[in-house]
N, C-alpha and C positions, 0 to 999 in steps of 0.2 A: 334599587341599591341593595335592599335586604336580600333579594334572591341571589344577587351576584356574590355577596358576602357568604351566604350559606353554601353556594356552590364551591367557593374557594376553601371554606372550612372543611367540606367533605373531601375535597381533593387532598388537602393537607393531611387528613386522617387516614388516607389509603396509601401506605408506603409502597405497596405492590403495583399501584396504578401507574406510578412514574416509570417503573420497569416495563410494564405492559406497553406503555406509550412508546418507549425507546425501541422495544423489540418490534412493535408493529411498524413504526416509521422506518426502521432499518430494512425490514423485509419489503416494504412498499417502495422505498427509494431504490433498493437493489433490483427490483423487478421492473419498475416503471420509470425510473429516473426521478430526479428532484423536481423538475418543472411541472410534471404531469400530476403530482400528488398534492392534494389540498390538506389543510388542517382538519377539515371535516372527514376526509378519507381516513386519516390517521386515527382520529377519535373513534370512528365507527369500528375500525379494525381492532382497536384496543378495548372496546367495550366501555368507552368513556364519552364525555361530552366535549365539544371544542373548547369550552372554558377551562377544562382541566389541562389541556395541552398548553394553552397560553399561561395558565397559572404556574406550571412547572418550568416552561421553557421560553416564555415570552413570545417568541416568533418561530417560524419554521426554520429560519437560519440558525437560531439558537439551538434548536433540536438537532440539526445536522452537526453543528459543532460539538455538542455533547456526545453524539454517537462516535465521532472521530476521537474525541478525548478519552472516552472510556476504553477504547481498544488501543489507541496509539500511545497513550501514556505508558501503560504496562509493556507494550511491545517495544517502544523506543528505549525504555529503561533496560529491558532484557538484551536488546541489541547492543546497547552501550556497554553493558557488563561483559558480553562475549567479545566485543571489539577490543576492549581494554586487555583482556586475556590474550587475544590473537596477536596484538601488537608486541607482546612480550616474547613471542616465538622467534628464535634466532635465525633459523634457516629461512631464507627468503621464499622458497617454493612452498614450504609448509606454512609459512606465515600468510601468504596469499590465499591458500586454500582455507585456512582458519578464518580469515577476514570474510571471504565469500560465504562460508558456512554460517558465520555469525549474523550475516544479513538474512540468509534464507531461512534458517531454522525457526526463529520465532513466528514467522508467518504461517507455519504449519500447525500452530496450536489449534486445538479443537474448538468447535463453535461454542462450547460451554466455557471456555477459558477466554477471559477478556483480552489477554495478550495474544493478539493475532486475529482472533475472531473467526477463523476458519473460512470456508468458501463463501458464506453469505456476505461477510464484510469485505472480502476480496472482490466479490462481484460488484458490490456497491462502489468500491473505489474505482473499479474499471469503468463502470457506468458513469460515475461523476467525471472522470477524466475525459471520457468520450463526449459527454454532453456539452462540455465547454461552458458551463454555468460559472459566472464570475464569482459568486459566493462560494461555490464548491472549490474553485481554483484557489481562492484566497485561503480557505480552510486547509486545503491540501498543503499549500506552501507553509502555512503556520505550523502545522503538525509534523511535517516530514522534512523540510529543507535542512534544518540543522543536522539531523541525523544523517541525511543523504550526503551532505558536505563532508561530514566526519569519515564516512566510508570511502568516498571518492578520494579524499586526501590520504587515507591509509593505504589504499590500493596504489595510488601514485607513488607513495614512498617505497612500496615494494617493487614498483616497475618505473623507476625514474626516467628510463629511456623512452617511455611512451608519453606523448604529450597529454597533459591533463584534459584537454578538450576531447581527446579520443577515449579517455577513461570515462568521461561523462556520457559519451555516446554508448559505450559498451555497458555501462551501468543502467542506462535507459533500456537497452535490449534485455538485460537481466530482469528488470522489473516487469517488462511485458511477458517474458517467459514464465515468471513467477505467477502473474495474474492468470495466464492461460492454463497453467498446470493445475492450479487450485480450482478454477471455475469449470473446466471441462475435462476431468480425468477420464471420463468414459471414452473420449476420442482415442486415447492411447490404447485402451483395451480393444476398441473396434478395429483400428488400423493395424494393430499387431495380430489381429485374428485370434485374440485370446492369449497370445504368447506373453504379454505383459499386462500387469494389473495397474491401471492408471490410478487407482485408489490406494495403492501401496505407498504411504507417505515416506517411509524410509528409503525406498528405491528412488522415488521422485526427487528427494533431497539430494541423494548421491549423484543422480543424473544431472540435476541442475548445477550442482557445485562443480562437477567435472567439466561440463560444457562451458560454464561461465569462466572458469579459470583458464581454459584454453582460449576463449575469446579475448580475455584481458591480455593474455601473453602473445597474441598474434602480432606480427610486425605492424608498425604504424603505416598508414597510407602514405603513398608518395605525395609530394606537393601537387595541388590541383593543376591541371593543364594550363590555365591562364597564367598562373604564377611562374610556371616553367618557361612559358613563352616570353613573359616580361623579362625574366632573368637572362634568357638567351639574347633578347634584343638589346638589353643594357650592356651585355658583354661585347657586342659588336660595335658599340659606339665609343 
C-alpha cells in the first residue's frame, strides 16, 4: 500500500507527466488503433509507469475521452462561434459558403493548437471511426453530435428544398474529405505531379469549401425505384 501511495504522490507532483501520457496515447492510438494499444504501451512511450496512467485517467477509456475533450472542446466552441456569425449572413449563397467554412476552418488548426489538433488528431479520429470500437463510437457521439446537428440544421435552413436526410449524407462526405485532406496531403502533391501543394492549408480549405458547397447544392436524388414502382401500381388501382 505504501508503494502505491508513493507512486501516486510522485505522479501528482509531475504536471508534465499527464501531458506526456496524453501525447503518447494520442500518437499510439492514431498509429495502431485503440484496441491494439495497452496501458503499459502508453506508459512506456510516455516514460512513465502504468500506475501513473491509471492515477491520472483511471482507465484507457478515460484517457481516450480526455484526448477527445482537449481537442474537441476548443474546436467545437470555435465552430459554434463561426456558425453563429455565418447564420447572420443575409445572402443565402454567401451564408451557405460561410457555414461550410465555419465547419472546415477550425479542423486545420496546427498540431500545437488544441482546437483542431492537426493531422495527428484527425488521423486518430479516422482510425477510431474505422475501427468500430463501441467505446470510441460513444465518445465520438458524445463530443461531436450536438455540433454536427447544428451545422446540418443550418445548411438545411439555407437549402430548404433539399431533404434533411440528403444534407446528412453530404455532410458525411464532407467529413470524409476533411479527414483525407488532413491525413494524406502528399497524395495531392504526387497526383498533381507537383502542380499542387497538398500541404498548403489555405488552398486546401478553399478547395474543400467550394467542392462541398457544390455538393450541398446538387439536386436531390429522385425517389428510389421501388417507391416509384409502388406509386405507379397504386395509381393503376
